[in-house]
C-alpha positions in Angstrom: -120.6 96.7 -122.5 -118.4 99.6 -123.6 -114.7 99.4 -123.6 -112.0 102.0 -123.0 -108.5 101.0 -124.0 -109.6 97.3 -124.1 -110.9 97.3 -120.5 -114.6 96.8 -119.7 -116.5 99.5 -117.9 -118.7 97.0 -116.0 -118.3 93.5 -114.8 -120.9 90.8 -113.9 -121.2 89.8 -110.3 -118.9 86.7 -110.5 -116.0 88.7 -112.0 -116.5 91.7 -109.7 -116.4 89.4 -106.7 -113.2 87.9 -107.9 -111.6 91.3 -108.3 -112.7 92.2 -104.7 -111.7 88.8 -103.3 -115.3 88.3 -102.0 -117.9 85.7 -102.7 -120.5 86.6 -105.3 -123.2 86.1 -102.6 -121.6 89.0 -100.7 -122.1 91.4 -103.7 -125.6 90.1 -104.2 -126.4 90.8 -100.5 -125.0 94.3 -100.9 -127.3 94.9 -103.8 -130.4 93.3 -102.2 -130.1 95.0 -98.9 -128.5 98.2 -100.2 -125.9 97.9 -97.5 -122.6 97.6 -99.3 -119.9 100.1 -100.0 -120.8 100.2 -103.7 -124.0 99.8 -105.7 -124.6 97.8 -108.8 -126.4 98.8 -111.9 -129.1 96.5 -113.4 -129.0 95.5 -117.0 -132.0 93.4 -118.1 -132.6 92.4 -114.5 -129.0 91.3 -113.9 -126.5 93.0 -111.7 -123.4 94.7 -113.1 -120.7 96.5 -111.3 -118.8 99.6 -112.5 -115.1 98.9 -112.8 -114.4 102.5 -111.6 -116.3 101.8 -108.4 -114.4 98.6 -107.9 -111.1 100.4 -108.4 -112.1 103.2 -105.9 -113.1 100.6 -103.3 -109.8 98.7 -103.8 -107.9 101.9 -103.2 -109.8 102.7 -100.1 -111.7 105.6 -101.5 -115.1 106.3 -99.9 -117.9 106.3 -102.4 
């Protein structure tokens, strides 16, 4: 996981869910059904979420 100014570029599902104030299951559903407003990346079969995408979503930007 790369860092820029001490901030991670990606987060695991549990942490991303906390940032978005959603349940981790919601993000997993978005990934599985490809129906969410953002898409994860997969690292060794695990989901990871781009911090930049999370920030855009929080600021109401359409991805």
